[in-house]
N, C-alpha and C positions, 0 to 999 in steps of 0.2 A: 614281593608281589603277587599277587593273586593269579588264578590261572586265564582267569575272564582278561586282566590286564594282559597276558601275555599273548593272547589271542587277539586281543585290539593293537597291538604295537606292532605285532607281525602282519596283519591284515593292512595296517599303513605302509609298512615295508613292501606288500605285494603291491600295493596303489602305486607306488614309487617307482617299482621296478617295471611297472607297465607304461610309464612313460617312454622309456626307450625300445617300446614294441618296433618301431620302424627304424632304429637308427645303431642297434648295437650289432648287427652281424660282422662277422659270425660267431661273436660271444654269445652267451647267454645274458638274458635279461635279469639284472640284480637291483635290489633295493634294501636299503639300512637306513634302522631307526636306532639312535642311540638315547637310553632313558636313565637319567641318575635321581633317586629319592622320587620318584614316581614323575617325573617331569621329564619331557623330551629336550636334550641340549643338542642335539646334533640330527641330521637327515639327509641322503644324499640318493642317487641311482646312478648306475651306469648309464652314460649318454650315448656313449661313440667309441667304435672298437678303435685301441689306441689311446683313448683318453682314460683319466683316472678311474678305479672301479668306486663302487658304491661305499665300501666302508673307508676308502679314504676321502671321499668327499665327504661323508658324514663326519669323521675324526676333523678334518679342517675346519667344518661349520661347528662342532661343539669345541675344539681350543681344548684349555684346560679343564673344561667340565667332563671330560671323557674320562678321566681317572674315577674310577670306583663306579663305572657304568654297566649298563647291561648293553650288548649289543643284539639288535634282534635283524638277521640277516636272511634273505630269502634262497641263500646256497651258501653252502660251506665256503670260509673265505680261503682262496687261494693260498697256497706256502711255495709256488714256484715261481720264478723269474719269466714274466715273459716280454710285453712290448711296456709293462708299467711295472712296478715295484709290486711285489707280493702282498697281500694285505694281512695276513696271519701275524709277521713281526710288528706291523703298524699298531695292529691291537693289543698286542702284547706291550709295545714299548709305552701306548698310551696309559697304560693302566687299567685299562678295562677289566673288571672281574668276573662276568658273566656271559658269554654267547649263547644265543637261543639261535639254531638253523632250522630252517624250514626242511631242508632234505640236504643230505652228502652228496656231494659232486660228483656224478658218474665220469668224469674226466679222469682215466688211469693217472694224469700227472698228480691228480689232488687227492681225488678218491678215498678220503678220511685222513690223509697227513695233515692237512689242517688242523683237522679235530684233534689228533693226535699231539700236533703241534701244542696247542693252547692246552691242552689239558698236561703235558709234561710241564708248562709255565705256570701253573697252580690255578688256571681259569677253570672255573665252572663251565661245563658245554652240555647243551641240552640239543637233541633233534627231534623231528618230528612234528612238530607243530604246523597247522596248515599244507602239511606236505603234498596232499594231493591238488591244490590249486598251485603250488610252488611247481608241481612236475608239469602241468598243464599249461603255463606261461613258457614254458622251454620245452615241451614236448618233441620237437623237432631236435633240438640239441642233444636230450637225452639219449632221444632212439639212434642218433648217430653215433654218439658214446657206446652206446650199447651194440648196435649191432652194424654199424660201418656203413649205414646208407640214410641220405634223409626220410624225414616225413613226407608222405606224398598225399595231399590233397586233390582232388579233381575236381574241378567246378562244371555244372552240367545246368544251363537254361532250358526249361522244359515247358511244354505245354500243359494242359489239367490230364490229356491223355497220352503223356510220355513221351511226346515227342519234341527232337530238337530243330527239326529245319523243314521247311516244305520238300517234296522229292525233288526237286531242283535246286536245293540246296540254299533256298533263301531263308535268313533266319532274322534279319536286321527288323525290327526289333523285338523277341519274344516276350522279354520282360522290360519291365519300366525304368525309369531314370533311379530313383531310389535303390534298385535292386543292382543297376550298375555301378552307382556311386559305391555301394558295398564291396562290388567286386575288388574296386580300386584297395579300398582300406586290406582287403585279404592279399591283394596282390604286395603291397606296400611292406606287408610285416613277413612276406616269403622269401626267400633267401635267391630263389631262382624261379622264373615262371616259364615252364615247358609247353611247348606245341609240337604237332607232326607238319612235316612238308607239306601234307594236303589242305590243311587249313592256312598257310602261309600262300600257297597257290592258289586256293580260292578266295580268301577274305583278306591277305595282307594286313593282317594285325600287326599295331605297334608293340603290344605284349609289355609297356612299361606301367608303372605306376604314376597314376596323375591324382593328387592331393591337394589343391589349391592352398598355401598358406602353413602346408605341414612340413616339417625337416622331413626326409625319407633317402635312405640308402636305398637305390635304385637295386632292383633285384636283377641277378645274370638272367639274362636271355636266352634260352636252350632250344634247339631244334633238333628233332629226331627226322634224320634224311640218311637213308641208307644208300640212294644212288646221287645223292649232292644235286638235287633240281634247285635248291633254293638259289633264286635269282640275286644277282650281285645288288639291283636297286631294289630290293624287298624294304617296304617302310622300314621293319624293327633294323635292318641293316644301318640305317642312316642316321640314327638316334644315338646319343651318348651312351656310352656304356657297355658292357661288357656282353659280347657273344659267343655262344659256343654251338658249333653244328655237329653231332655225332653220324658217321657213317662207317658202312661196311666196305666201301666200294671208293678210294680217296683217287679218282681219277684226276690226274696231274695237273688239267688245265682248269678244271672246276675247283679244283683245293686252292690252287696258287691265286684263282679269281676271288674266291671268298677270302682268304689270307691277304689278299690286296685290300680287303675292304674292312680288315681288321678284326676278322673272325677267328677263332680259334677252333678248327677242325681236328677232331678226334677221331681216329677210326676203332672201331669194337669188332666184337667177333658178330658172327651172324652172316647171310647171304640177303635175299629182297628186303630181310628186315632186320633192325640192329637188336643185339641183346640188350635186351630191356634190364635183368639184373646185372649185367656189368656196367650199361651207364648210371645206374645208380648208384653203384659202388665206385664210379668215378666222380660222381658227384659229393660224394662221400669224401672221398680222399682231396676234393677242394673246399671243403669246409661249408659246404652247402647243406644248412638245418632243416628248412624246410621248401620244399618243393611245390607249385601250385602249378597246377595240369589246365591249361584249355585246347581241348581238341576233339576231335571228332570220335566217332562211334567205334572204327577201327583201333586206334592208339588206345581208346579206353577199354575197350575189349581185350587187347593186348595186356595192357596192365594190371587190368581186372584178374584175368588168366594166371598170370605170373605172380599172384599174389602180393602186388606191389601198388595198391590202394589202400591206404590208411585211412581216410576219411574221404566223404562225398559231401560237396556242397553244392545243394541243388536248389534251384530257384526256379518255382513252380508260378508260372503268370494262368490265369483264370481263363485259358482261353482252349480251344479245341481245332485241331489240324487234321485229323482223321486219320485213317488206316494207312494211305499211300503216303504218309511224310516221314523222314528219319527216326529211328530208334536211337537209343542211349546208348549201347552199346552191341559190337557184333562178337558175339558168343555162340558156343555150339548148342543147338535145339538140345531141350533135358526131354529125356524119356518118361520120368516122372517126377513128382513134387518132391521127393528124399533127396532129388540131385539139385535143387534150389538154392540161390543164393542168398544167405541169411545175414541181415543187417540190424543194428543196432541202433536206435532213436539216440541221437545225443542232444538235438536242439529241434524246433521247431517255432517259428515266430513269423510277426508279420512285417514286411519290407515294405513300406509303401502298397502299392494295391497287390504284390505278388508275396509269397510265401517262402521264406526261407530254410529250409530242411537240409540237418546234418544228419548225418549217418556212419557208422563205423561197422566196416565189417565183423561179425562175430569170431571170425577166426582169421588171420595175415599169415598165408602158409610163405611168405618171403626169407630169402636168406638169412 
Protein backbone atom coordinates (compact mmCIF):
# COMPACT_ATOMS: atom_id res chain seq x y z
CA UNK A 1 0.00 0.00 0.00
CA UNK A 2 1.15 3.55 -0.66
CA UNK A 3 1.37 6.22 1.98
CA UNK A 4 -1.37 8.09 0.15
CA UNK A 5 -3.76 5.16 0.38
CA UNK A 6 -2.94 4.72 4.07
CA UNK A 7 -3.96 8.31 4.73
CA UNK A 8 -7.12 7.91 2.66
CA UNK A 9 -8.21 4.80 4.58
CA UNK A 10 -7.44 6.42 7.93
CA UNK A 11 -9.40 9.50 6.89
CA UNK A 12 -12.35 7.20 6.17
CA UNK A 13 -11.92 5.57 9.59
CA UNK A 14 -12.04 9.02 11.20
CA UNK A 15 -15.19 9.83 9.24
CA UNK A 16 -16.78 6.65 10.58
CA UNK A 17 -15.64 7.44 14.13
CA UNK A 18 -17.40 10.80 13.90
CA UNK A 19 -20.72 9.02 13.52
CA UNK A 20 -20.53 8.20 17.22
CA UNK A 21 -20.02 11.84 18.20
CA UNK A 22 -23.29 12.06 20.15
CA UNK A 23 -23.63 8.50 21.44
CA UNK A 24 -20.40 6.82 22.63
CA UNK A 25 -19.92 8.66 25.91
CA UNK A 26 -18.01 7.93 28.13
CA UNK A 27 -16.11 5.80 25.62
CA UNK A 28 -13.94 7.33 22.88
CA UNK A 29 -15.21 7.71 19.32
CA UNK A 30 -13.47 5.08 17.20
CA UNK A 31 -13.68 3.99 13.57
CA UNK A 32 -12.13 1.05 11.73
CA UNK A 33 -11.60 0.15 8.07
CA UNK A 34 -10.36 -3.25 6.88
CA UNK A 35 -8.57 -3.33 3.54
CA UNK A 36 -7.50 -6.47 1.65
CA UNK A 37 -5.57 -6.28 -1.64
CA UNK A 38 -6.47 -2.62 -1.99
CA UNK A 39 -10.19 -3.26 -1.50
CA UNK A 40 -12.26 -2.22 1.52
CA UNK A 41 -13.75 -5.43 2.93
CA UNK A 42 -15.14 -4.19 6.23
CA UNK A 43 -16.03 -1.00 8.10
CA UNK A 44 -17.28 -0.21 11.56
CA UNK A 45 -17.51 2.40 14.27
CA UNK A 46 -18.26 2.39 17.96
CA UNK A 47 -21.88 3.44 18.12
CA UNK A 48 -22.83 3.36 21.80
CA UNK A 49 -21.18 2.56 25.13
CA UNK A 50 -21.78 -1.09 25.93
CA UNK A 51 -22.09 -1.97 22.25
CA UNK A 52 -19.43 -3.63 20.09
CA UNK A 53 -16.27 -1.69 19.38
CA UNK A 54 -15.35 -0.46 15.92
CA UNK A 55 -12.88 -3.28 15.23
CA UNK A 56 -15.40 -5.97 16.14
CA UNK A 57 -18.03 -4.39 13.91
CA UNK A 58 -15.59 -4.17 11.00
CA UNK A 59 -14.45 -7.79 11.48
CA UNK A 60 -18.06 -8.99 11.46
CA UNK A 61 -18.66 -6.98 8.30
CA UNK A 62 -15.59 -8.46 6.59
CA UNK A 63 -16.12 -12.07 7.59
CA UNK A 64 -13.49 -14.39 6.09
CA UNK A 65 -12.11 -11.50 4.00
CA UNK A 66 -10.47 -10.14 7.16
CA UNK A 67 -7.71 -12.73 6.84
CA UNK A 68 -4.57 -11.10 5.48
CA UNK A 69 -6.06 -7.62 5.65
CA UNK A 70 -4.82 -4.31 7.03
CA UNK A 71 -6.89 -2.69 9.79
CA UNK A 72 -6.97 1.10 9.94
CA UNK A 73 -8.10 2.11 13.43
CA UNK A 74 -8.37 5.62 14.83
CA UNK A 75 -7.35 4.49 18.34
CA UNK A 76 -5.16 1.66 19.56
CA UNK A 77 -7.22 -1.55 19.86
CA UNK A 78 -8.12 -2.41 23.45
CA UNK A 79 -6.56 -5.42 25.11
CA UNK A 80 -8.67 -5.62 28.27
CA UNK A 81 -12.21 -6.84 28.85
CA UNK A 82 -14.70 -4.18 29.78
CA UNK A 83 -18.38 -4.36 28.95
CA UNK A 84 -17.42 -5.98 25.65
CA UNK A 85 -14.74 -8.41 24.47
CA UNK A 86 -11.30 -6.87 23.80
CA UNK A 87 -10.50 -6.07 20.18
CA UNK A 88 -6.84 -7.10 20.05
CA UNK A 89 -7.55 -10.87 20.28
CA UNK A 90 -10.27 -10.45 17.67
CA UNK A 91 -7.84 -8.94 15.17
CA UNK A 92 -5.30 -11.67 15.89
CA UNK A 93 -7.83 -14.50 15.58
CA UNK A 94 -9.17 -13.06 12.30
CA UNK A 95 -5.73 -13.26 10.72
CA UNK A 96 -5.22 -9.51 10.21
CA UNK A 97 -1.63 -9.00 8.99
CA UNK A 98 -1.16 -5.27 9.58
CA UNK A 99 -2.69 -2.72 11.93
CA UNK A 100 -2.37 1.03 11.43
CA UNK A 101 -3.40 3.09 14.48
CA UNK A 102 -3.84 6.84 14.38
CA UNK A 103 -2.81 7.10 18.02
CA UNK A 104 -1.95 5.08 21.11
CA UNK A 105 -4.76 4.95 23.67
CA UNK A 106 -3.92 7.20 26.68
CA UNK A 107 -6.06 4.98 28.93
CA UNK A 108 -3.61 3.37 31.39
CA UNK A 109 -5.51 0.08 30.96
CA UNK A 110 -4.45 0.06 27.31
CA UNK A 111 -1.54 2.52 26.78
CA UNK A 112 0.57 0.44 24.40
CA UNK A 113 -0.55 -3.00 25.56
CA UNK A 114 -2.71 -3.52 22.50
CA UNK A 115 0.16 -2.57 20.18
CA UNK A 116 2.53 -4.84 22.08
CA UNK A 117 0.15 -7.82 21.97
CA UNK A 118 -0.36 -7.39 18.22
CA UNK A 119 3.38 -7.26 17.57
CA UNK A 120 3.98 -10.30 19.75
CA UNK A 121 1.46 -12.12 17.56
CA UNK A 122 3.54 -11.27 14.49
CA UNK A 123 1.31 -8.48 13.21
CA UNK A 124 2.95 -5.40 11.73
CA UNK A 125 1.82 -2.30 13.65
CA UNK A 126 2.24 1.36 12.73
CA UNK A 127 1.05 4.40 14.67
CA UNK A 128 0.80 8.14 14.11
CA UNK A 129 -1.07 8.50 10.81
CA UNK A 130 -3.52 11.43 11.21
CA UNK A 131 -2.80 11.43 14.93
CA UNK A 132 -3.78 15.10 15.31
CA UNK A 133 -7.34 14.76 13.96
CA UNK A 134 -7.77 11.51 15.89
CA UNK A 135 -6.76 13.16 19.16
CA UNK A 136 -8.99 16.17 18.43
CA UNK A 137 -12.00 13.90 17.91
CA UNK A 138 -11.52 12.57 21.46
CA UNK A 139 -9.86 15.60 23.01
CA UNK A 140 -11.90 15.38 26.23
CA UNK A 141 -11.23 11.66 26.66
CA UNK A 142 -7.51 12.23 26.13
CA UNK A 143 -7.41 15.07 28.66
CA UNK A 144 -9.32 13.03 31.25
CA UNK A 145 -6.92 10.13 30.89
CA UNK A 146 -3.89 12.40 31.13
CA UNK A 147 -4.99 14.86 33.80
CA UNK A 148 -7.95 13.33 35.59
CA UNK A 149 -10.43 16.03 34.64
CA UNK A 150 -12.65 16.69 31.63
CA UNK A 151 -12.14 19.21 28.86
CA UNK A 152 -14.06 22.40 29.67
CA UNK A 153 -15.65 24.47 26.93
CA UNK A 154 -17.43 27.69 27.86
CA UNK A 155 -20.09 29.02 25.51
CA UNK A 156 -20.77 32.75 25.36
CA UNK A 157 -23.32 34.59 23.25
CA UNK A 158 -22.17 38.19 22.89
CA UNK A 159 -22.80 41.41 21.03
CA UNK A 160 -20.24 43.05 18.79
CA UNK A 161 -19.09 45.10 21.78
CA UNK A 162 -18.58 41.98 23.93
CA UNK A 163 -21.72 42.17 26.06
CA UNK A 164 -23.74 39.14 27.16
CA UNK A 165 -26.92 40.77 28.48
CA UNK A 166 -28.47 44.12 29.29
CA UNK A 167 -27.84 45.56 32.73
CA UNK A 168 -31.16 44.14 33.93
CA UNK A 169 -30.23 40.64 32.74
CA UNK A 170 -32.24 40.46 29.51
CA UNK A 171 -30.43 38.31 26.93
CA UNK A 172 -33.09 36.46 24.86
CA UNK A 173 -32.01 36.40 22.20
CA UNK A 174 -28.70 38.02 21.34
CA UNK A 175 -27.89 35.49 18.63
CA UNK A 176 -30.07 33.96 15.92
CA UNK A 177 -31.73 30.59 15.35
CA UNK A 178 -28.77 29.09 13.51
CA UNK A 179 -26.38 29.85 16.35
CA UNK A 180 -28.78 28.38 18.91
CA UNK A 181 -29.14 25.22 16.81
CA UNK A 182 -25.35 24.97 16.70
CA UNK A 183 -25.25 25.20 20.49
CA UNK A 184 -27.43 22.10 20.70
CA UNK A 185 -24.96 20.19 18.53
CA UNK A 186 -22.20 21.11 20.97
CA UNK A 187 -24.39 20.15 23.92
CA UNK A 188 -25.11 16.81 22.27
CA UNK A 189 -21.42 15.91 21.94
CA UNK A 190 -20.72 16.91 25.55
CA UNK A 191 -20.73 14.59 28.53
CA UNK A 192 -22.13 17.28 30.79
CA UNK A 193 -23.70 20.72 30.59
CA UNK A 194 -22.73 22.88 33.56
CA UNK A 195 -24.16 26.11 34.90
CA UNK A 196 -24.34 28.08 38.13
CA UNK A 197 -27.30 28.52 40.40
CA UNK A 198 -27.52 32.18 39.39
CA UNK A 199 -28.40 31.15 35.84
CA UNK A 200 -30.92 28.61 37.16
CA UNK A 201 -32.66 31.30 39.23
CA UNK A 202 -32.55 33.97 36.51
CA UNK A 203 -33.29 31.97 33.35
CA UNK A 204 -34.61 28.54 34.45
CA UNK A 205 -32.88 26.79 31.51
CA UNK A 206 -33.49 23.21 30.39
CA UNK A 207 -29.81 22.43 29.68
CA UNK A 208 -30.59 19.36 27.59
CA UNK A 209 -29.60 18.66 23.98
CA UNK A 210 -32.41 19.00 21.45
CA UNK A 211 -31.51 17.62 18.02
CA UNK A 212 -34.70 16.45 16.28
CA UNK A 213 -34.21 13.16 14.48
CA UNK A 214 -30.72 12.50 15.89
CA UNK A 215 -29.75 9.79 18.36
CA UNK A 216 -28.21 11.54 21.37
CA UNK A 217 -26.91 10.33 24.71
CA UNK A 218 -28.17 13.19 26.86
CA UNK A 219 -25.44 15.01 28.79
CA UNK A 220 -25.46 15.03 32.56
CA UNK A 221 -26.76 18.37 33.80
CA UNK A 222 -24.53 19.93 36.47
CA UNK A 223 -25.33 22.88 38.73
CA UNK A 224 -22.72 24.64 40.87
CA UNK A 225 -24.76 25.78 43.88
CA UNK A 226 -22.74 26.36 47.05
CA UNK A 227 -25.75 27.27 49.21
CA UNK A 228 -28.29 24.83 47.71
CA UNK A 229 -30.64 27.47 46.35
CA UNK A 230 -31.77 25.41 43.34
CA UNK A 231 -35.59 25.23 43.40
CA UNK A 232 -37.03 21.74 43.39
CA UNK A 233 -39.33 22.74 40.53
CA UNK A 234 -36.50 24.09 38.33
CA UNK A 235 -37.14 23.14 34.72
CA UNK A 236 -33.94 21.14 34.33
CA UNK A 237 -34.85 18.99 37.35
CA UNK A 238 -38.13 18.00 35.74
CA UNK A 239 -36.58 16.53 32.59
CA UNK A 240 -35.36 12.95 32.05
CA UNK A 241 -31.69 12.34 32.69
CA UNK A 242 -29.15 12.77 35.45
CA UNK A 243 -28.65 16.00 37.40
CA UNK A 244 -25.77 16.67 39.79
CA UNK A 245 -25.64 19.62 42.18
CA UNK A 246 -22.31 20.55 43.76
CA UNK A 247 -22.52 22.40 47.05
CA UNK A 248 -20.38 23.41 50.01
CA UNK A 249 -23.11 23.52 52.66
CA UNK A 250 -25.45 20.56 52.36
CA UNK A 251 -28.31 21.90 54.49
CA UNK A 252 -30.27 18.76 55.33
CA UNK A 253 -33.73 19.95 54.25
CA UNK A 254 -32.62 21.37 50.92
CA UNK A 255 -30.43 18.36 50.18
CA UNK A 256 -33.25 15.95 50.97
CA UNK A 257 -35.67 17.94 48.80
CA UNK A 258 -33.32 17.86 45.84
CA UNK A 259 -32.54 14.18 46.37
CA UNK A 260 -36.26 13.46 46.39
CA UNK A 261 -36.41 15.13 42.98
CA UNK A 262 -33.81 12.65 41.70
CA UNK A 263 -30.81 14.98 42.00
CA UNK A 264 -27.39 13.69 43.04
CA UNK A 265 -26.11 16.18 45.63
CA UNK A 266 -22.34 16.22 46.14
CA UNK A 267 -20.45 18.27 48.70
CA UNK A 268 -17.07 19.80 47.80
CA UNK A 269 -14.62 22.08 49.56
CA UNK A 270 -15.27 25.80 49.76
CA UNK A 271 -17.33 28.28 51.72
CA UNK A 272 -19.37 30.78 49.72
CA UNK A 273 -18.14 29.23 46.47
CA UNK A 274 -17.49 25.66 45.41
CA UNK A 275 -13.91 24.59 44.87
CA UNK A 276 -13.97 24.36 41.08
CA UNK A 277 -10.84 22.19 40.62
CA UNK A 278 -12.47 19.66 42.96
CA UNK A 279 -15.71 19.86 40.98
CA UNK A 280 -13.84 19.05 37.79
CA UNK A 281 -11.88 16.26 39.45
CA UNK A 282 -15.15 14.75 40.67
CA UNK A 283 -16.58 14.93 37.17
CA UNK A 284 -13.46 13.26 35.83
CA UNK A 285 -13.98 10.47 38.34
CA UNK A 286 -17.50 10.06 36.94
CA UNK A 287 -16.02 9.50 33.45
CA UNK A 288 -17.13 12.89 32.16
CA UNK A 289 -15.02 13.69 29.09
CA UNK A 290 -16.32 17.05 27.87
CA UNK A 291 -18.06 19.76 29.91
CA UNK A 292 -20.09 22.43 28.15
CA UNK A 293 -20.50 25.55 30.32
CA UNK A 294 -23.42 27.94 29.93
CA UNK A 295 -23.08 30.37 32.79
CA UNK A 296 -22.83 34.01 33.76
CA UNK A 297 -19.74 36.22 34.13
CA UNK A 298 -19.13 35.27 37.77
CA UNK A 299 -18.77 31.52 37.19
CA UNK A 300 -16.97 32.05 33.89
CA UNK A 301 -14.54 34.39 35.60
CA UNK A 302 -13.95 31.89 38.40
CA UNK A 303 -13.31 29.09 35.90
CA UNK A 304 -10.92 31.28 33.96
CA UNK A 305 -9.04 32.29 37.10
CA UNK A 306 -8.75 28.63 38.09
CA UNK A 307 -7.25 27.72 34.72
CA UNK A 308 -10.15 25.42 33.98
CA UNK A 309 -11.41 26.80 30.66
CA UNK A 310 -9.76 24.90 27.84
CA UNK A 311 -11.82 26.39 25.03
CA UNK A 312 -14.17 29.32 24.50
CA UNK A 313 -17.01 28.98 21.98
CA UNK A 314 -18.15 32.53 21.33
CA UNK A 315 -21.18 33.40 19.23
CA UNK A 316 -20.95 37.05 18.22
CA UNK A 317 -24.03 38.84 16.93
CA UNK A 318 -23.86 42.01 14.83
CA UNK A 319 -25.42 44.18 17.56
CA UNK A 320 -24.24 46.76 20.08
CA UNK A 321 -25.59 46.68 23.63
CA UNK A 322 -23.69 49.62 25.11
CA UNK A 323 -21.35 50.26 28.01
CA UNK A 324 -23.94 49.56 30.71
CA UNK A 325 -24.58 45.97 29.56
CA UNK A 326 -23.01 42.94 31.22
CA UNK A 327 -19.58 41.65 30.26
CA UNK A 328 -18.21 38.17 29.68
CA UNK A 329 -16.04 37.56 32.74
CA UNK A 330 -15.83 38.89 36.27
CA UNK A 331 -12.06 39.04 36.67
CA UNK A 332 -9.75 41.45 38.47
CA UNK A 333 -8.76 44.64 36.62
CA UNK A 334 -5.38 44.51 34.95
CA UNK A 335 -2.66 47.02 35.79
CA UNK A 336 -0.78 46.61 32.51
CA UNK A 337 -1.05 44.81 29.19
CA UNK A 338 1.52 42.19 30.18
CA UNK A 339 -1.16 40.73 32.48
CA UNK A 340 -3.70 40.23 29.72
CA UNK A 341 -5.22 36.82 29.09
CA UNK A 342 -3.71 35.47 25.89
CA UNK A 343 -5.84 33.36 23.57
CA UNK A 344 -5.23 31.47 20.34
CA UNK A 345 -7.81 31.44 17.54
CA UNK A 346 -8.82 27.93 16.52
CA UNK A 347 -11.69 28.65 14.17
CA UNK A 348 -13.82 31.56 12.97
CA UNK A 349 -16.87 31.04 10.76
CA UNK A 350 -20.32 32.35 9.94
CA UNK A 351 -23.27 30.63 11.58
CA UNK A 352 -26.34 32.20 10.06
CA UNK A 353 -26.16 35.94 10.70
CA UNK A 354 -23.63 35.50 13.52
CA UNK A 355 -19.97 34.60 13.90
CA UNK A 356 -18.76 31.55 15.82
CA UNK A 357 -15.29 32.09 17.25
CA UNK A 358 -13.38 29.26 18.89
CA UNK A 359 -10.35 30.22 20.96
CA UNK A 360 -8.14 28.42 23.43
CA UNK A 361 -6.06 30.00 26.20
CA UNK A 362 -2.42 29.89 25.14
CA UNK A 363 -1.62 28.46 28.57
CA UNK A 364 -3.93 26.51 30.88
CA UNK A 365 -2.86 26.42 34.49
CA UNK A 366 -5.23 23.70 35.67
CA UNK A 367 -4.21 20.75 37.90
